[in-house]
C-alpha positions as CSV (number, residue, x, y, z in Angstrom):
1,R,-9.3,0.9,11.0
2,Q,-8.3,3.7,8.4
3,L,-5.2,3.0,6.5
4,K,-3.2,5.6,6.2
5,Q,-1.3,6.0,2.2
6,G,1.4,3.9,2.1
7,D,4.7,4.9,0.7
8,Y,6.4,3.3,-2.3
9,G,9.6,3.1,-3.2
10,V,11.1,4.6,0.4
11,S,15.0,4.1,0.8
12,F,16.3,1.3,3.1
13,N,17.1,3.9,6.2
14,E,14.0,5.0,5.9
15,L,12.0,1.3,5.9
16,Q,14.5,1.2,8.8
17,R,13.6,3.9,10.6
18,R,9.6,2.9,9.8
19,S,9.5,-0.5,11.4
20,T,9.3,-1.7,14.8
21,K,11.4,-4.9,13.6
22,S,14.3,-6.2,15.5
23,A,17.6,-5.5,13.7
24,T,17.7,-9.7,13.2
25,E,14.5,-9.7,11.6
26,L,15.1,-6.8,9.4
27,E,18.7,-8.5,8.5
28,A,16.1,-11.3,7.5
29,I,14.0,-9.0,5.0
30,A,17.2,-7.4,3.4
31,I,18.6,-10.8,3.0
32,E,15.0,-12.0,1.5
33,S,15.5,-8.8,-1.3
34,L,18.0,-10.1,-3.1
35,S,15.8,-11.9,-4.5
36,T,12.6,-10.7,-4.5
37,G,13.9,-7.8,-5.9
38,Y,12.0,-5.0,-3.0
39,M,11.9,-5.4,1.2
40,I,7.4,-4.1,2.0
41,G,6.8,-3.7,5.8
42,A,3.7,-2.6,8.0
43,N,4.0,0.0,10.3
44,T,1.2,-1.1,12.7
45,S,2.5,0.9,16.2
46,N,0.2,3.7,15.0
47,R,-3.7,4.3,15.1
48,R,-3.3,4.5,11.4
49,P,-0.9,1.7,10.3
50,S,1.0,1.7,6.8
51,V,2.8,-0.1,4.0
52,Y,6.1,0.7,3.0
53,V,8.2,-0.6,0.1
54,A,11.5,-0.2,-0.4
55,L,12.5,-1.7,-3.9
56,I,16.8,-3.0,-3.8
57,Q,18.8,-0.7,-7.0
58,D,18.3,-2.2,-10.1
59,A,14.3,-3.9,-9.2
60,T,13.6,-5.3,-12.5
61,A,10.3,-4.0,-13.5
62,E,8.4,-7.0,-12.9
63,A,10.1,-7.3,-9.3
64,K,8.4,-3.7,-8.9
65,A,5.2,-4.6,-10.5
66,K,5.6,-7.6,-8.0
67,A,6.3,-5.7,-4.8
68,Y,3.0,-3.2,-5.4
69,F,0.7,-5.8,-6.1
70,H,2.3,-7.2,-2.0
71,A,1.6,-3.8,-0.6
72,V,-2.0,-4.1,-2.1
73,L,-2.2,-7.6,-0.5
74,L,-0.6,-5.8,2.9
75,A,-2.7,-2.5,3.5
76,R,-6.2,-5.1,2.1
77,Q,-5.2,-7.3,5.2
78,L,-4.9,-4.5,7.4
79,K,-8.1,-2.7,6.6
80,Q,-9.6,-5.8,7.7
81,G,-7.9,-5.6,10.9
82,G,-5.6,-8.8,10.7
83,V,-2.7,-6.2,12.5
84,D,-0.8,-9.8,14.5
85,D,-0.3,-11.9,11.3
86,C,-1.0,-9.0,8.2
87,E,2.7,-9.7,6.3
88,I,2.7,-12.9,7.0
89,V,-1.0,-13.6,5.5
90,A,0.0,-10.9,2.2
91,K,3.0,-13.1,1.6
92,T,1.1,-16.4,1.6
93,K,-1.5,-14.4,-0.7
94,M,0.4,-12.9,-2.5
95,D,2.6,-16.2,-2.7
96,A,-0.3,-17.7,-4.2
97,L,-2.1,-14.9,-6.6
98,W,1.2,-13.3,-8.3
99,P,1.2,-16.2,-11.0
100,V,-2.0,-16.0,-11.7
101,F,-1.9,-12.4,-11.9
102,A,0.8,-12.2,-14.2
103,K,-1.1,-15.0,-16.2
104,Q,-3.7,-12.6,-16.7
105,C,-2.0,-9.3,-17.3
106,K,0.2,-11.1,-20.1
107,T,-3.2,-12.6,-21.9
108,A,-4.9,-9.8,-21.3
109,G,-1.4,-7.8,-23.1
110,W,0.0,-6.3,-20.5
111,D,4.1,-6.6,-20.4
112,L,4.9,-6.9,-16.7
113,D,8.4,-5.7,-17.8
114,K,8.1,-2.8,-18.5
115,T,6.3,-1.0,-16.0
116,E,6.7,2.7,-15.2
117,L,7.0,1.8,-11.4
118,R,9.4,3.6,-9.8
């Protein structure tokens, strides 16, 4: 499966429009975004699945970097054909890999609190 270019920084309305999730699932995602700083999803109903990220207002620079990292993991999972559980697998990987990635970035001199992602 070929992965369509994802969208980073879509509005919540756009996320809602593209999502195949129920209203209850979207509500849970919106509530979780209060702690993560972003909402992420994948539209797998098309021939070419896509990833989309909506940032909450005033998301921190680190939350934006984490959202981008999460989107990359989700896109890779979709490419591997794991459409059924792709979001769960990507979230599990992100939770495990983010602390390591963030530490390596800081060791390399990158300040994740000052990213230019939008």
